[in-house]
MARKOLVO-279940 format. One record per residue (C-alpha): x negated, y, z. Coordinates in steps of 0.001 Angstrom, whole numbers, plus 524288, in hexadecimal, padded with zeros to 5 digits. Example, Ala and Ser with C-alpha at 12.3 -4.5 7.8 and 13.67 -1.06 7.14 Angstrom:
> u	v	w
> 7CFF4	7EE6C	81E78 .
> 7CA9A	7FBDC	81BE4 .
END
This chain:
> u	v	w
> 81403	8F009	8799B .
> 8200A	8E733	879BA .
> 81D61	8E02D	86D12 .
> 811BE	8D7E8	871A9 .
> 81900	8D3D4	87DF4 .
> 824E1	8D000	87618 .
> 81CAA	8C7F2	86CCD .
> 8162D	8C0F1	87832 .
> 8238F	8BDEA	87E1B .
> 828DA	8B89B	8715C .
> 81CAF	8B082	86F7E .
> 81DF0	8AAC0	87D25 .
> 82C25	8A76E	87AD1 .
> 8295C	8A0DE	86DEC .
> 81E68	898A9	873B0 .
> 82720	894A5	87EE9 .
> 831C1	890C4	87572 .
> 8284E	88896	86D90 .
> 8236E	881E2	879D1 .
> 8315C	87F31	87E07 .
> 834E6	87963	870E5 .
> 828EA	870B3	8712E .
> 82BE3	86BCE	87EBB .
> 83A34	869CC	87B9D .
> 83986	8635D	86E42 .
> 82BD6	85DF9	86D15 .
> 82EB7	85031	871AC .
> 83B53	84F2A	869BC .
> 83485	85382	85D57 .
> 82946	84A25	85F74 .
> 831DA	83E3E	8619F .
> 83A00	841B1	855A3 .
> 82DAC	8434C	84D98 .
> 82950	835D0	8521B .
> 83666	83028	84E01 .
> 835E8	8373A	840DC .
> 82886	8316C	83E22 .
> 82DE1	823D4	840C1 .
> 83902	82617	8373F .
> 82F85	82AFF	82CF0 .
> 826C1	81F26	82EAE .
> 83243	815D5	82DDD .
> 8372C	81BED	82142 .
> 82A58	81F65	81AAE .
> 82024	8158F	81F00 .
> 82420	80BAA	814BA .
> 82205	8158A	809DC .
> 81347	8148C	80ADF .
> 812F4	806A1	805A6 .
> 819BB	80B86	7F94F .
> 81277	8184A	7F777 .
> 8046D	81C25	7F4BC .
> 806FB	82A96	7F76D .
> 7FD6B	830E3	800B7 .
> 80813	839FF	805A3 .
> 8106D	82E7D	809F1 .
> 804D3	827FA	81066 .
> 800E1	83443	817C2 .
> 80EBD	836D5	81C80 .
> 81066	82902	821B0 .
> 802CF	8296E	827AF .
> 805E3	83617	82ECF .
> 812FE	830E3	83374 .
> 80CD9	82425	8380D .
> 80248	82AF2	83FEF .
> 80B3F	835A5	844E8 .
> 815A5	82C07	84975 .
> 80CB9	825C3	8538D .
> 80650	8329E	85773 .
> 8133A	839BA	85969 .
> 81914	82E5A	860EB .
> 80D79	82DC2	86A4B .
> 80DE9	83C90	86BB2 .
> 81C6D	83C05	86EF4 .
> 81A61	8315E	87907 .
> 8104A	839BB	87FF3 .
> 8193C	8459B	88016 .
> 8246F	83DA9	8858A .
> 81CCC	83C3F	8921E .
> 81D29	84B1D	8936D .
> 82B6E	84D36	88FDD .
> 83191	8413A	89630 .
> 8394A	84426	8A273 .
> 83A15	852B6	89FF3 .
> 846B3	85A0A	8A294 .
> 8493F	85CC1	89435 .
> 8446E	84FC2	88EB5 .
> 84A34	844CC	896A2 .
> 84C76	83BD8	88B00 .
> 83ED2	83B9F	88573 .
> 83B5B	82FBC	88D9C .
> 8441F	82840	88448 .
> 83B81	82C1A	878D6 .
> 82F3F	82509	87D79 .
> 833D8	817B7	87856 .
> 836DC	81E1B	86B3F .
> 828AC	82226	86A3F .
> 824C5	813DE	86BF0 .
> 82EC1	8108E	86183 .
> 82884	81A6E	8585D .
> 81ADD	8157B	85B68 .
> 81FA4	807F3	8577D .
> 82152	80D51	849C5 .
> 82AAA	80976	83F12 .
> 82C0A	7FC79	8383B .
> 827B4	8028A	82B5F .
> 81A24	80628	83068 .
> 81196	80098	83B12 .
> 80464	80444	8355C .
> 8004C	80E9E	82BB2 .
> 7F3CE	80766	8281F .
> 7ECE3	7FADD	82B9D .
> 7E48F	8024A	8356B .
> 7F0C8	803E7	83DBE .
> 7F270	7F529	83DF7 .
> 7E465	7F37B	8425B .
> 7E6DB	7FD12	84D88 .
> 7F223	7F557	85334 .
> 7EB5C	7F48E	8606B .
> 7EB4E	80360	86109 .
> 7F9F4	8035D	85E84 .
> 7FB9F	7F946	86945 .
> 7F425	801E2	872D1 .
> 7FC0F	80DBC	86EA1 .
> 8086E	805D8	870FA .
> 80444	802F2	87EF4 .
> 8008C	8111D	8817A .
> 80CF1	8170B	87BED .
> 8156C	80D09	882C6 .
> 80F5A	810BC	88FD2 .
> 8114B	81F2B	88CCB .
> 81F7A	81CF1	888F5 .
> 821FF	8159E	895AE .
> 81BF8	820F8	89D02 .
> 824C1	82AA1	895ED .
> 830F2	822E1	898EB .
> 82D23	820D8	8A72A .
> 82D97	82F84	8A988 .
> 83C36	82FEA	8A6BB .
> 845ED	8300B	8B233 .
> 84EE4	82644	8AAF6 .
> 85BDF	82D2B	8AD46 .
> 863A0	82331	8A55D .
> 861A8	8146E	8A515 .
> 866D0	813C6	8973A .
> 85BCE	81C82	892BC .
> 85233	813DF	89A04 .
> 8577C	807FC	892D2 .
> 85674	80F57	885DE .
> 8484A	812B6	888DD .
> 844FC	80491	88BE8 .
> 84B6D	7FFDB	87F5F .
> 843FB	809D9	8774E .
> 83778	805D7	87E3E .
> 83A2F	7F802	879A2 .
> 83C1D	7FC92	86B8F .
> 82FF7	8051F	86BD8 .
> 8273B	7FA90	87191 .
> 82C1A	7F07C	867BF .
> 829D4	7F9B1	85C36 .
> 81C33	7FD6E	860B3 .
> 81893	7EF40	86366 .
> 81D96	7EB5D	855DD .
> 81517	7F5A1	84F7C .
> 80901	7F14B	856E4 .
> 80BA8	7E30B	85388 .
> 80D69	7E651	84515 .
> 800AD	7EDF4	84513 .
> 7F973	7E2A4	84B59 .
> 7FF51	7D8C3	841E3 .
> 7FB41	7E0C8	835FF .
> 7ED1C	7E354	839A9 .
> 7E30E	7DE01	82FF9 .
> 7DD62	7D44F	839B4 .
> 7EAB6	7CE2B	83BCB .
> 7ED1F	7CD6F	82D25 .
> 7E03E	7C66A	82B14 .
> 7E32F	7BD20	8365C .
> 7F05D	7B9B7	83076 .
> 7E9F8	7B753	82346 .
> 7DF6C	7AE83	828CC .
> 7E958	7A762	83135 .
> 7F0C8	7A2F8	8253B .
> 7E517	7A0F5	81C5C .
> 7E4DB	79235	81E42 .
> 7F31C	7914C	81A64 .
> 7F059	79968	80E53 .
> 7E55C	79079	809E4 .
> 7EDAA	7845A	80C52 .
> 7F8D1	78A15	8047C .
> 7EFBD	78D99	7F94B .
> 7EADB	77F9A	7F8B6 .
> 7F8B3	77A87	7F962 .
> 7FCC7	7836B	7EE2F .
> 7F10C	77EBA	7E63E .
> 7F49E	77075	7E857 .
> 802D3	772B3	7E4A3 .
> 7FEF0	77A71	7D89C .
> 7F627	76F72	7D3E5 .
> 80039	764E2	7D6A7 .
> 80D3E	76A88	7D2B1 .
> 80B69	778E1	7CFE5 .
> 81122	784AC	7D68F .
> 81EAE	781D5	7D187 .
> 81FC2	774BA	7D85D .
> 8292A	772BF	7E394 .
> 81DDE	76E84	7EC1F .
> 81830	77C31	7EB9F .
> 82525	782D5	7EE51 .
> 826C0	77AAC	7FAB0 .
> 818A3	77B56	7FF22 .
> 813E6	7825A	80B2B .
> 80D85	78CD5	802DF .
> 81AC2	7905C	7FD48 .
> 82368	78EF7	80945 .
> 81BFA	79104	815F4 .
> 80FA3	797D7	8114D .
> 81593	7A568	80FAB .
> 80AAD	7AEAC	80BAA .
> 80A41	7BD2B	80995 .
> 7FEE6	7BF01	8002A .
> 7FF40	7CDA4	8025C .
> 7FC67	7CBC1	810C8 .
> 7F038	7C416	80CF1 .
> 7EBFE	7CFF1	80510 .
> 7EDD0	7D878	81120 .
> 7E6E7	7CEFE	81A3B .
> 7DA55	7CAC6	813AB .
> 7D03A	7CEB8	8098F .
> 7CF17	7C100	8041C .
> 7D0A1	7BFAE	7F575 .
> 7DE18	7BADF	7F183 .
> 7D9F6	7AE0E	7EB53 .
> 7D3BC	7A460	7F486 .
> 7D156	79AD1	7E968 .
> 7D3B9	79F08	7DB73 .
> 7D449	79104	7D695 .
> 7DFDD	78EE8	7DF97 .
> 7E6C8	79A68	7D948 .
> 7E51E	794D5	7CBB0 .
> 7E9CA	7876E	7D002 .
> 7F5AA	78C9B	7D712 .
> 7FA24	796F2	7CD8B .
> 7F741	790C5	7C087 .
> 80577	78C5E	7C054 .
> 809E6	79A00	7C417 .
> 8021E	7A04C	7B917 .
> 80798	796E1	7AF17 .
> 81587	7991A	7B3BF .
> 8141A	7A7D4	7B2E7 .
> 80E33	7A6F1	7A55A .
> 81A24	79F52	7A09D .
> 8237B	7AA01	7A506 .
> 827FE	7B447	79B7D .
> 8237C	7C25B	79D18 .
> 82F4F	7C6B9	7A4F6 .
> 82E29	7BAE8	7ADEA .
> 81FC8	7BD8F	7B05F .
> 8223F	7CBE3	7B354 .
> 82D2C	7C88B	7BCC6 .
> 82472	7BEDB	7C3D9 .
> 81994	7C904	7C48D .
> 822D4	7D33D	7CA36 .
> 827B3	7C94F	7D412 .
> 819B8	7C69C	7D827 .
> 8170B	7D523	7D9F3 .
> 82355	7D6A2	7E22A .
> 81ECE	7CB37	7EA6D .
> 81180	7D1A9	7EC8D .
> 817D8	7DEAE	7EFED .
> 820BA	7D811	7F9DA .
> 81520	7D134	80030 .
> 80D96	7DDF5	8014F .
> 819A2	7E491	806EF .
> 81999	7DA4C	8119D .
> 80B38	7DD65	81430 .
> 80E3C	7EBDB	81579 .
> 81900	7E8E5	81F22 .
> 81039	7E08F	8278D .
> 804CF	7E9FC	82778 .
> 80BDC	7F6E1	82936 .
> 819CC	7F485	82E20 .
> 821E1	7EC5E	83787 .
> 829FE	7E651	82C9D .
> 824C1	7D86D	82D4D .
> 82570	7D8A3	83C17 .
> 8338B	7DD21	83B1A .
> 836A4	7D191	8323A .
> 83195	7C7E6	83C4A .
> 83AB8	7C274	846CA .
> 83326	7C95E	85198 .
> 83348	7D63B	84A54 .
> 841D6	7D553	84793 .
> 8448E	7D231	855E2 .
> 83C99	7DDC3	85AAC .
> 84325	7E670	8509D .
> 85046	7E251	8560F .
> 84B8B	7E51C	863EA .
> 84713	7F2E4	86099 .
> 853A4	7F5BB	85939 .
> 85C81	7F103	86433 .
> 854C1	7F7D0	86ED9 .
> 854C8	804A1	8673D .
> 8637B	803B8	864E1 .
> 865D9	80091	87339 .
> 85D9C	80C30	8775D .
> 8657A	81504	86E66 .
> 8723D	81001	8742A .
> 86D7A	811F0	88215 .
> 868CC	81FAB	87F3E .
> 8759D	82356	878D2 .
> 87CEF	81DC3	88470 .
> 874CF	825D4	88DCB .
> 8769E	83243	885DF .
> 8852D	830C8	8832B .
> 8890D	830FC	891A4 .
> 888A0	83FC0	89289 .
> 88838	84695	89F91 .
> 87CD6	84CB2	8A695 .
> 873B7	84181	8A321 .
> 875F5	84397	89494 .
> 8741D	8524F	895CC .
> 86730	85047	89CDE .
> 860A5	84C6D	8903B .
> 85CB7	855E0	885A9 .
> 86563	85523	879B1 .
> 85954	855C6	87108 .
> 8534A	84A1E	8781D .
> 85FF0	8427E	876B4 .
> 86079	84574	8681E .
> 8524B	84185	8662C .
> 85490	834C2	86D80 .
> 86047	831AD	864FF .
> 8580B	83438	858DF .
> 84D52	82B36	85DCD .
> 856D1	8203F	8613E .
> 85E83	82149	85496 .
> 851E8	821F4	84CC5 .
> 84C4A	81608	8539C .
> 85897	80E18	850C8 .
> 858D7	812BB	842A4 .
> 84A97	80F11	8408F .
> 84CDB	80182	84655 .
> 8588C	7FF35	83D64 .
> 85117	80461	8319C .
> 84594	7FBA1	834D0 .
> 84E79	7EFC9	8357D .
> 854C1	7F327	82876 .
> 84765	7F554	8226A .
> 842A4	7E7EE	826CB .
> 84F12	7E1FD	82155 .
> 84DBD	7E88C	81420 .
> 83F6D	7E4C0	813C2 .
> 8422D	7D658	8156C .
> 84595	7CED7	80921 .
> 84BDD	7C331	80FE4 .
> 855F6	7C8D6	8192C .
> 85B34	7BB81	81D26 .
> 84E60	7B8B1	82431 .
> 84E3C	7C5A0	82B87 .
> 84A2F	7C358	839B8 .
> 856DD	7C956	83E90 .
> 85ED7	7BF36	83743 .
> 8563D	7B41A	83C15 .
> 858CD	7B784	84A48 .
> 85F34	7ABFF	85134 .
> 8671F	7B4A1	85A48 .
> 8715B	7B706	84FCB .
> 87C63	7AD26	850B3 .
> 88255	7B023	84385 .
> 8761E	7B13A	83B43 .
> 87CA1	7AE3B	82E1D .
> 8865C	7B92C	83032 .
> 87BB8	7C2AE	8345B .
> 87366	7BEE3	828A3 .
> 87ED9	7C0DC	81F89 .
> 88222	7CE59	824DC .
> 873CC	7D22D	8258F .
> 870A2	7CE6E	817A1 .
> 87D61	7D34C	811B6 .
> 87A99	7E0D9	81714 .
> 86C19	7E339	818A3 .
> 867D1	7D851	80F89 .
> 86FD4	7DD37	80421 .
> 86B52	7EB1D	8066C .
> 85D17	7E6CF	80651 .
> 85EFC	7DE9F	7FA09 .
> 86610	7E992	7F2EF .
> 85B6F	7F32E	7F6C5 .
> 850CB	7EA57	7F146 .
> 8584D	7E856	7E4A8 .
> 85AF8	7F6CC	7E335 .
> 84CD2	7FA78	7E55F .
> 8418D	7F0F8	7E665 .
> 8393F	7F4B2	7F21A .
> 82C1B	7FA75	7EE91 .
> 821CA	7F4D0	7F77F .
> 81626	7FCEC	7F2E3 .
> 812E4	808FA	7EB10 .
> 8118F	80187	7DE22 .
> 80753	80B3C	7D9AF .
> 7F974	80A01	7D4DB .
> 7EF58	813CB	7D9A6 .
> 7E726	81976	7CEB7 .
> 7D978	81F0A	7CFDC .
> 7D347	82405	7C360 .
> 7C54E	828C9	7C346 .
> 7C7A1	83131	7B74C .
> 7D441	83698	7BCF3 .
> 7CDB8	839DD	7C9D4 .
> 7C282	8407F	7C2B9 .
> 7CC5D	8487E	7BB09 .
> 7D2BC	84CAE	7C7CD .
> 7C5B7	850DD	7CD69 .
> 7C2B1	85871	7C110 .
> 7CF50	86021	7C28F .
> 7CF80	86C33	7CAF7 .
> 7DC38	8689E	7D1BC .
> 7E5BB	87361	7D55C .
> 7E34A	8820A	7D548 .
> 7DEC3	887DD	7E240 .
> 7DBC0	87A1F	7E75B .
> 7CD73	87634	7E8CD .
> 7C933	86B23	7E01D .
> 7C491	862F7	7EBA4 .
> 7D21C	863F9	7F1D1 .
> 7D8FA	86120	7E4F4 .
> 7D0ED	854C1	7E32B .
> 7D520	84FEE	7F08D .
> 7E366	852BE	7EDDB .
> 7E3C6	84BAC	7E0CE .
> 7E682	83D40	7E20E .
> 7DB96	83436	7DDDF .
> 7E503	8290A	7DB2B .
> 7F223	82945	7D468 .
> 7FB5C	81DAF	7D589 .
> 802AE	81810	7C9F5 .
> 80E32	80E9D	7CACD .
> 80B83	8001B	7C99C .
> 812B9	7FBEB	7BD65 .
> 818A7	7EEB4	7BA5A .
> 80F0F	7ED71	7AF23 .
> 80395	7EE7F	7B866 .
> 80989	7E4BF	7C1EC .
> 80C51	7DACC	7B74F .
> 7FEBE	7DCA1	7B1A2 .
> 7F840	7DA09	7BED5 .
> 7FFDF	7CDF0	7C289 .
> 80044	7C8E9	7B48D .
> 7F16E	7C86B	7B433 .
> 7F13A	7C2A0	7C1BF .
> 7F9C5	7B755	7BD44 .
> 7F314	7B58E	7B030 .
> 7EF56	7A72C	7AF82 .
> 7E43A	7A98D	7A5D0 .
> 7DDF2	7B3F2	7AE60 .
> 7DF0A	7ABBE	7BA91 .
> 7D9B7	79FA6	7B3F8 .
> 7CE1A	7A733	7AEAC .
> 7C970	7AA83	7BC66 .
> 7BFF6	7A053	7C13B .
> 7C144	7A5B3	7CEFB .
> 7C959	7AFE1	7D5F8 .
> 7CD61	7B971	7CB5C .
> 7CCDF	7C4C1	7D506 .
> 7BE08	7C3E5	7D470 .
> 7BD7D	7C9B6	7C6BA .
> 7BBE9	7D86A	7C4FE .
> 7C0AB	7D894	7B6FE .
> 7B6E8	7CF6E	7B0A9 .
> 7C0EB	7C4AB	7AE1A .
> 7CA7F	7CE09	7A7B3 .
> 7BFB9	7D451	79FB2 .
> 7BABF	7C736	79AD4 .
> 7C868	7C27D	79766 .
> 7CCA9	7CE87	78FD8 .
> 7BFD4	7D0C3	788C5 .
> 7C1E6	7C371	782BB .
> 7CE79	7C8A4	77CA7 .
> 7C8DA	7D595	77814 .
> 7BE0D	7DA61	76F39 .
> 7B36E	7DFB7	77832 .
> 7A5AB	7E317	77395 .
> 79B09	7DBB8	77AB7 .
> 794EC	7E7FF	78063 .
> 7A21F	7ECE6	7851D .
> 7A52E	7DFB3	78B3A .
> 7983E	7E01D	7927E .
> 79B06	7EDC9	7978E .
> 7A884	7E9D2	79C6C .
> 7A36D	7DDA3	7A31F .
> 79875	7E53E	7A992 .
> 7A210	7EF84	7AEA0 .
> 7A916	7E4D7	7B623 .
> 79DF0	7DBB8	7B984 .
> 79188	7E39E	7BBC5 .
> 796CD	7EE01	7C510 .
> 79E66	7ED75	7D1B8 .
> 7AD2D	7ED87	7D1A3 .
> 7AF76	7FC03	7D4F6 .
> 7A62F	8000F	7CA22 .
> 7AD57	7F74A	7C07E .
> 7BA27	7FD83	7C4B0 .
> 7B499	80B30	7C2B6 .
> 7AEE8	80845	7B545 .
> 7BB07	8014E	7B05D .
> 7C3D1	80BD8	7B5F8 .
> 7BD20	8169E	7AE57 .
> 7BC92	80E05	7A238 .
> 7CB1A	80AF7	7A360 .
> 7CE59	8196C	7A449 .
> 7C60C	81C27	79847 .
> 7CCFC	811B1	79066 .
> 7DA40	81603	795B1 .
> 7D915	82439	79193 .
> 7D180	8217E	7851B .
> 7DA93	8171C	77F94 .
> 7E6DA	81AB4	77848 .
> 7F421	814C8	77B0A .
> 7F2AA	80616	779DD .
> 7FC0E	7FAE1	77851 .
> 7F85B	7F5CB	785C4 .
> 7FB31	802C1	78C73 .
> 80044	7FBE1	798A8 .
> 7F356	7F4B4	79A87 .
> 7EC51	8017F	79880 .
> 7F3F2	80819	7A372 .
> 7F2BD	7FC4B	7AC66 .
> 7E404	7FBFA	7AA3C .
> 7E254	80A0B	7AE66 .
> 7EB5E	8089C	7BA11 .
> 7E3B8	7FCE2	7BEE7 .
> 7D6F7	8041E	7BC63 .
> 7DB30	80FD5	7C47D .
> 7E0CB	80709	7CF13 .
> 7D475	7FF02	7D0E4 .
> 7CC98	80BA4	7D129 .
> 7D58F	81007	7DC28 .
> 7D39F	80348	7E38C .
> 7C4DA	8033D	7E24D .
> 7C11E	8118B	7E35B .
> 7CC3C	8175F	7EB5B .
> 7CFC1	80BEC	7F42F .
> 7C1E4	806B7	7F54B .
> 7C48F	7F8C3	7F0B2 .
> 7B755	7F28B	7ED62 .
> 7B17C	8001C	7EC5B .
> 7A305	801D0	7EEC3 .
> 79B34	80E10	7F18F .
> 794A5	80CB0	7E457 .
> 7A1AE	80C05	7DD6A .
> 7A672	8181B	7E4A1 .
> 79A19	81F19	7E042 .
> 79CC9	81B28	7D226 .
> 7AACA	8202C	7D337 .
> 7A644	82D86	7D7E3 .
> 79BB6	82DA8	7CD83 .
> 7A54B	82A3C	7C29E .
> 7AEE7	8347A	7C767 .
> 7A461	83EFF	7C77B .
> 79FDF	83B0E	7B9D8 .
> 7ADCA	83BB9	7B4B2 .
> 7AFCD	848BF	7BB88 .
> 7A3CB	84E97	7B50C .
> 7A84F	84A5C	7A790 .
> 7B618	84F5F	7A9E7 .
> 7B145	85C74	7AF1C .
> 7A81C	85DC2	7A376 .
> 7B3C2	85BEE	79A88 .
> 7BB52	86634	7A237 .
> 7B037	86FFF	7A10C .
> 7AF68	86D6C	79288 .
> 7BE21	86FA7	7914F .
> 7BCE1	87CA5	79862 .
> 7B1C5	8812C	78FD7 .
> 7B938	87D53	783BD .
> 7C5C0	8845D	787A5 .
> 7C003	88FB0	78F40 .
> 7C3A4	89DF4	78F01 .
> 7C51B	8A992	79814 .
> 7D09F	8A3F1	79F5D .
> 7C9F3	896BF	7A01A .
> 7BEB4	89CAD	7A770 .
> 7C768	8A43C	7B0C9 .
> 7CF4E	8984B	7B494 .
> 7C3F8	88EFE	7B462 .
> 7C698	88A82	7C24E .
> 7D4D3	8871A	7BFBB .
> 7D426	881BF	7B202 .
> 7D06C	87419	7B65C .
> 7DCD9	86C91	7B3EB .
> 7E051	85F36	7B8E8 .
> 7DA02	854FD	7B057 .
> 7E09B	84855	7ACA1 .
> 7DA14	83B44	7AADA .
> 7DC12	83B93	79C2D .
> 7D4C8	84860	79A9F .
> 7CA08	84423	7A3ED .
> 7C81D	837AA	79C18 .
> 7C7BB	83F7C	78F71 .
> 7BC7E	8477E	794DB .
> 7B546	83B28	798BF .
> 7B738	83572	78B34 .
> 7B2E6	8420B	7849D .
> 7A649	84136	78C63 .
> 7A27A	83572	78403 .
> 7A1A5	82B9D	78F12 .
> 7A93A	82142	787AB .
> 7A0D0	82255	77B84 .
> 7945F	82115	7836A .
> 79A46	81566	78A60 .
> 79D3B	80EE4	77D58 .
> 78F41	81119	778E5 .
> 78A17	80B03	7856A .
> 7930C	7FF4A	783C2 .
> 78E84	7FD46	775DC .
> 78043	7FE5C	779B6 .
> 7814F	7F621	78605 .
> 77D8B	7E802	7875C .
> 78981	7DF6B	7893C .
> 782EB	7D7B1	793FB .
> 77D0C	7E350	79B33 .
> 782EF	7E6E0	7A867 .
> 789A7	7F3D8	7AA3C .
> 77F84	7F7E5	7B470 .
> 773A3	7F076	7B8CA .
> 772A5	7F5A1	7C6A9 .
> 77A60	7FC53	7D141 .
> 771DD	80879	7CFCA .
> 7763D	809F1	7C1B3 .
> 7845E	8080E	7C5A3 .
> 783AE	8136A	7CF28 .
> 77AAD	81C4B	7C765 .
> 78076	81B62	7B9B9 .
> 78BD3	823F3	7B5A8 .
> 79903	81D6B	7B77A .
> 7A0F7	8236E	7AC77 .
> 797FD	81EC3	7A164 .
> 7988A	810E0	7A6BA .
> 7A75C	81185	7A7C7 .
> 7A8A0	816F8	79A0A .
> 79FC5	80C14	79561 .
> 7A9CD	8025B	79AA1 .
> 7B47A	80A71	79436 .
> 7AD55	809DC	7873F .
> 7AC39	7FB20	78895 .
> 7BAD2	7FA2F	78B04 .
> 7BD6B	80343	77F9B .
> 7B665	7F9D4	776A0 .
> 7BFCB	7EEB7	779F3 .
> 7C8C8	7EB79	76E98 .
> 7D3C2	7E210	76BAE .
> 7D0EF	7D6AC	762CE .
> 7D386	7DAE2	754C5 .
> 7E094	7D6F8	74F3A .
> 7E650	7D308	75C70 .
> 7EEDA	7DE1B	76169 .
> 7F461	7D589	76C3E .
> 7E700	7D2D8	771EB .
> 7E259	7D880	77EBA .
> 7DDDC	7E686	77ECA .
> 7D4D1	7EF47	7868E .
> 7DEC1	7F257	79114 .
> 7E170	7E3F8	7935D .
> 7D312	7E279	796C7 .
> 7D28C	7EEA2	79F6C .
> 7DF22	7EB40	7A687 .
> 7DA7D	7DD50	7A8F6 .
> 7CD8F	7E20E	7AE9B .
> 7D423	7EBB3	7B7C4 .
> 7DDFF	7E188	7BC04 .
> 7D330	7D7FC	7BF51 .
> 7CCA5	7E2B9	7C727 .
> 7D96E	7E479	7CE88 .
> 7D997	7D5E8	7D1A1 .
> 7CB92	7D764	7D642 .
> 7CE6F	7E31F	7DEF3 .
> 7DACA	7DDAD	7E53F .
> 7D4DA	7D344	7EE24 .
> 7C96A	7DC29	7F190 .
> 7D105	7E7E2	7F67D .
> 7D1BC	7E1EE	80402 .
> 7DD16	7DFA4	80D1F .
> 7DB0E	7ECD3	813B5 .
> 7DD0B	7F3D1	806B6 .
> 7E9C1	7ECB6	803EE .
> 7EEDA	7EEF0	811AA .
> 7EB9E	7FD5F	8113D .
> 7F1E0	80033	80414 .
> 7FDF5	7F84B	80754 .
> 802A5	803D0	80F8A .
> 7FF49	80E47	80572 .
> 8075F	809DC	7F9E3 .
> 80085	7FD17	7F6B6 .
> 7F6CB	7F9AF	7EC18 .
> 7F88E	7F1CE	7DFB2 .
> 7EC0A	7EA4C	7E28E .
> 7F255	7E4FF	7EEF6 .
> 7FDE9	7DFCB	7E72B .
> 7F49B	7DA02	7DD2B .
> 7ED33	7D305	7E7F4 .
> 7F9D7	7CD69	7ED60 .
> 7FD35	7C8BF	7DFB6 .
> 7EFFC	7C222	7DF2C .
> 7F39D	7BB12	7EBAC .
> 800C5	7B736	7E62E .
> 7FB34	7B0F3	7D9EA .
> 7EF09	7ABE8	7E0C2 .
> 7ED18	7A086	7EA0A .
> 7F71E	7A66C	7F335 .
> 80091	7A822	7E805 .
> 80F00	7A5B1	7E794 .
> 816F5	79DB3	7DE2F .
> 82066	7A5DB	7D5C3 .
> 82BEE	79FB3	7DCC4 .
> 825A9	7A34B	7E9A6 .
> 825D2	7B1B1	7E643 .
> 83480	7B168	7E4B4 .
> 8369B	7A911	7F0B1 .
> 82DD5	7B196	7F921 .
> 8350F	7BDBE	7F4BE .
> 84209	7B78E	7F835 .
> 83D2B	7B2EA	80572 .
> 837FB	7C072	80884 .
> 82FB6	7C141	814BE .
> 83586	7B5DB	81BF8 .
> 8285D	7AF07	81D08 .
> 8204D	7BB14	81FF9 .
> 81EBD	7B8DF	82E7A .
> 81A36	7C39B	83786 .
END
């Protein structure tokens, strides 16, 4: 009879102990968790612009949302614990919650939707400020030094929260568009001035180097990409007039000189996009302004003064010191030391971010009497460290990867059973649909080399971004031997269907040629062609760029057709290699298929041969499909293999081994499609992906700005890099 009573007593004691621990340590744990989230965001928020990993994105997303939620939760609990006999110091923690709600300099917004909701953040600021004042008002204020420390931390918290709200408001899409339209007249005037100078004396004349377009008209072409959906070239004839000299100068350089100039242009575009990321998602550009530097100094000094006052109040000893809980004192020291450390780290980060340290707002402050001495000490210490760090390791501003989406590869994944004991529907969700590959120097040089090709630019009667591959196809077919029927099929695949359908047909055809062809002399062009094919498929069908409902239907239809052929080949393989054990393990014998094997099964089905017969029997002038009904009702794979058969019939001119080959044509078509997609992605797309690792198409679009009517002289690239962000006003 004693055992049940004893169990009840032990259970009551344990529950009482748990309740005591919660009441005693709950508020300390919560405030430390809030501080830990701020440290994590400061250290890890910048990783997302260099990584496309979903794990990294989810972790930062959870930390970003949890930081505000935990801070608001802590502020509400402070009203319950403040003034209690065992927690007489918690009233000092209310300003720290405001400081945490102000966020870190490395992240103000997780996405552009946060910038659009800046009014909600402003309202939250007013609410939490009122609640913090209420929490502090409940304290008996036993020491005036603690009161002064609270007021100083209130100043730091209010400044940080106001900075965050101001940065959110300044980065909202409506403000970006207003800034773009506000300077549009200046842009047009500068374009006309550049055109006049180019016609009179050329871009290398001293008149251009001293003109307003070069000196005062400091543009960030990447910010134009983030602000508006306008096409990059306002007047293509202006581009040809202005940059005809530039094209001729580049063509006279040797190969190493051209490649170095191309790399310099890419670095310039990456730096401009890095500035865009900082304006849209961080406080960095605000910190580099005089007002931002002054407020940063205010928060740092007030936080340091609060730490000194608190230490002075706690170091006196006596009954007053013993009245406070040792745990509360330790937590307060951690919060003060952490706040000072984060302010110092933020200042160092802004200093290492700036290229031109001599124009740092701190050094331009007129309150320093011995500015040359301060500049010398500042740049000999911090400046040399920053320069050595950049030389040791060039900062990586984006992921430098290319997302790849392959229809055949995805069909092979769906045909696989996945892992044992895991349902196929779950395994399909867990397998990634896209796989990134690194962006190589060869791909970069190929993209910008074609962009600066004088012959290609001169061949375009209008804006060259309006072509979906027709210009490249017409140019290269003149250098190759292409049967008339095959030429008609290729033209129809680009001209007679919408853009997403062209992408789908050429993507499947490129994969067929890639896996069917043996190792070629132009292996690099072969790899580049397939990478661009998979990347544009990712942009259109995974990101929704220019995608229509009909094109999405064709994608699903093509995937199902490929899946049926692949599964038929798998069933045939099982029947051919069957046996007793094969039948017993029939559910687990489905192994993971690779793209090569999936393509082999498609080729063994005779699709390519039937496509070649249709090409040979087709009329060269007949369209690929005569109506939209036929486009949606006909099978997709036979049409794609018909395009592949037409490409397979392309040959080099006999006796000319140095002539252009098949992969030159395919790569040129895909590259022209990339130029077509870039300006049509939309500013919202570029802004969104800037915080998730970046996209190559965004860099390509900035390059199109640089060598378009808003372009920069080669000397200007070097000068702008040396000047850093001196003329990027907040």
